[in-house]
C-alpha positions, 0 to 999 in steps of 0.5 A, a space after each residue: 507457478 506464481 501466486 498473488 495476494 492482496 488488494 486493489 493494487 494487486 488485483 488489477 483495479 483499473 485495468 483496461 484503460 490505456 490513458 485518460 480522455 474526457 470523451 465519453 462515447 465510442 472507444 474513448 478516442 482509442 483508451 478503453 480495452 472494453 469497447 467493441 463495435 457491433 457491426 450489426 447494430 451499429 452501436 458500441 459495446 462495452 464489456 469490461 466483465 469479459 474483455 477486461 476482468 476475470 469472469 465473476 469478479 467485475 460484473 455480469 453481463 446483465 449489469 449485476 455484480 458477480 460472484 465476487 467484486 474483486 476486480 481481478 483484471 485479465 492483465 493485473 501486474 502479476 500476469 506480466 511477470 510469468 514465463 511461458 510455463 508458469 500458471 498464475 494464480 491471483 486471489 487479490 481482491 480489491 478493498 482488501 486488508 491484511 485480515 482478508 488474506 489470513 486464514 479464518 483460523 487465525 484471525 482471517 475475516 471474510 471480505 465478502 459474504 461467502 467468499 473464503 479469506 485469500 489464504 483459505 481459497 489458496 488452499 483450495 487452488 494448489 496441489 502437491 504437484 504444483 512447483 510455486 516459484 514466487 508468491 507476491 503480496 500487496 497489502 497494508 495500504 487499506 490497514 491504515 485507519 484514521 481515527 478521525 475518518 469512519 472507515 479505514 483504507 486508503 480509498 477513504 483517505 482519498 475520499 476525505 482529501 477529494 471532500 477537503 478540495 471540494 468544500 475549499 473551492 466551491 463556495 458553500 461556507 466551509 472555507 479552506 481545508 486540507 486533509 493532511 491536518 487530519 492525517 497527520 494526527 493519526 497516520 503514524 500509529 496506523 501505519 505502524 500497525 501495517 508493519 505487525 499485520 505484514 509479519 503475520 501475513 508472511 509467517 501465515 503465507 509461509 506456514 500454509 505453503 509449508 503444509 501444501 509441500 512448498 517449504 520456505 526457501 524453495 520460492 521467492 516470497 516478495 513484498 511489493 510497496 505502493 506507487 505515488 499516483 499524483 505529483 509531489 512537487 508544485 511544478 509537477 503539476 500539468 495545470 497552473 493551479 490547483 483551482 483547474 484540478 476539478 476539470 482535470 479530474 484530480 481534485 486533490 489539494 497540492 499540499 495534501 498530495 505532498 503531505 500524502 507522498 511524503 508522510 503516508 506512501 513513503 511511511 507505508 513502503 518503510 514499514 512494509 520493507 522493515 517487515 520484509 527485513 525482519 523475516 528475510 523476504 524479498 522487497 520492491 519499492 514501487 514509490 517512483 514507478 509512475 514518476 512523469 507519468 502520475 495523474 495531472 502531472 506535466 508533459 502528459 497527455 490525454 485524448 487522441 493518439 498520445 493518450 494511447 501511447 505509454 511514453 505520453 500517457 498518464 498511467 493512472 486512472 482519473 476520477 471517472 465522473 462527467 464534471 461537466 454534469 456534476 455540480 459539487 456545490 449540491 449535497 446531492 452531488 456530495 452524496 453521490 461522489 462520497 456516499 456509501 451507495 455501491 460502486 455501480 449506482 454511484 457510477 451511474 449517477 455520476 456519468 462515469 464512462 466505466 467504474 468509479 471504483 477504478 479512479 485512483 488506480 494503475 490503468 493499463 500502462 500502470 499495471 504493466 509497468 508494476 508488473 515489469 518491475 515484479 518481473 525483473 525481481 522474479 528474474 534477476 534479483 536475490 531471493 531476499 533482496 531489497 530494491 527500488 523500482 523506477 523508469 530506466 528509459 527516456 524520450 520514445 524509451 520511457 515506457 512500462 517495458 523499460 522498468 528497472 531495479 537497483 538495491 537499496 540498503 536495509 534500514 539502519 540498525 545500531 546495537 549495544 552489546 554489554 560485555 555479558 548480561 547486566 542485571 535490571 536494577 533501579 534503573 538500568 541505564 544503558 546507551 548507544 549513539 546513532 551516526 550523523 549521517 543516518 537521515 531522519 525517518 518516521 519510526 524507531 523501532 526497539 529490539 531487546 535481548 531481555 529475560 524476566 520472569 515477570 513482565 509486569 514488574 517492568 517499566 521501560 523508557 527510551 530518551 531520543 537525542 532530542 531530549 523526548 522521552 518515550 515511555 515503552 512499558 509501565 508497571 502492570 501488577 496483574 501482568 504475571 507472565 514472562 517477558 517475550 521478546 519482540 520489535 517495539 515500534 514507536 514514531 519518531 521524525 526528528 533527526 535520529 543522530 546522537 545519544 539514546 538512552 534506555 532505562 529499565 526499572 524493576 519494581 521488585 528486586 526481592 522476587 524475580 529479577 532479569 537482565 539485558 543481553 542486548 538491545 538495539 534501535 532500527 530506524 525506518 
């Protein structure tokens, strides 16, 4: 039995498209797997709710949304990992955050009215006779909450980046804009929360399965990272300049795309990997899975036969609107693009071939590529291994079937082990040195082995090699509880090599006392 929990990159949002084309009629040049020709009427029909998605998770045949709009595809990534005897239970839901996985009695929240959290659904779907072989979790992208934006989630980030493009290139008084400016100020803290949320998700999944007769260690628990969906380097884009991104249906500025890949996608994957290491579960980094086949990437093709073949096609669904009939200069068009109307209403107003919600998600080839990575881990890789996945073939073999995994090193951890416990004084000062060959990352994590009966008496600071002082904790007279060890995560993007200094003060040495046995820094 294979179980999938998570968001749209696990549910299969965007499946059923074998590439992209601007042709909106017929079978869209062979790319639309939901299209069927009715010989009796001589017309084409489109039934994604039966041909692409699981029953009641897309919409009913009369056009209304089904029991839940989770967009669970019949060929979501997890389905490619299963063997002949495996049963697949896919509970992932498009738009899900970590809290939509957690149990309702442990901080979980219903994503849609009447739809139980994913773990509560799992309890109903699993039986003592089931043999769980793997649980895959893809979540965290929608936990990102940029302070300047109204809504959390990677989708909101993409919307804001499209808005920056539209405001820049359609002369309406906004001037040049980049979404990276707002993201830069808030992404670090927003993504560090993903680490803690993921730890909670792992713990709850393991607890729920243990209660159903599936003990920890009897199955593989896999965390999967996120792929980059647009090019990183300027030379990787198919159009000569970014002014062509509107007609190409990838309206994102190139500086923004570079920033998102290097500082959002990579940071998100680092946080998820760090959580996997902390709990000793598996991780596959998907960042490069679509490389060479990202949206609007050079040497990819649209329309006619090449668009249907994975070695030529984009593996990501483009912005599904009719760019010839939507004029982004008008505020009404902007409301349709960036407004809060339901997806189906906006899709019809914007001339979408199917659903605007599928935009910027893996298409058929992307789903299969992600699934092949999961299959490789499931069949070949150790239970708690750390892997990255990428295309293993070239030329005609540059296809989803040739995805391979390769082991990656754990994140760097450096430890200071005093010879015996050291009493906390005024202050206690300890140092450790990070080697010169450690690359700059996004975060440092302080991992203490410390004891104190009154944590409110403590002030804790770390001085980084560049001289910056990071205060982790200050005195709090009202905080009378005992110290509890755990990871403390802070942003740090500078060169980490050199001396790090830890200082701990105790405000009242005459009453409660404490000591430090060791401390570590983890860099990711």
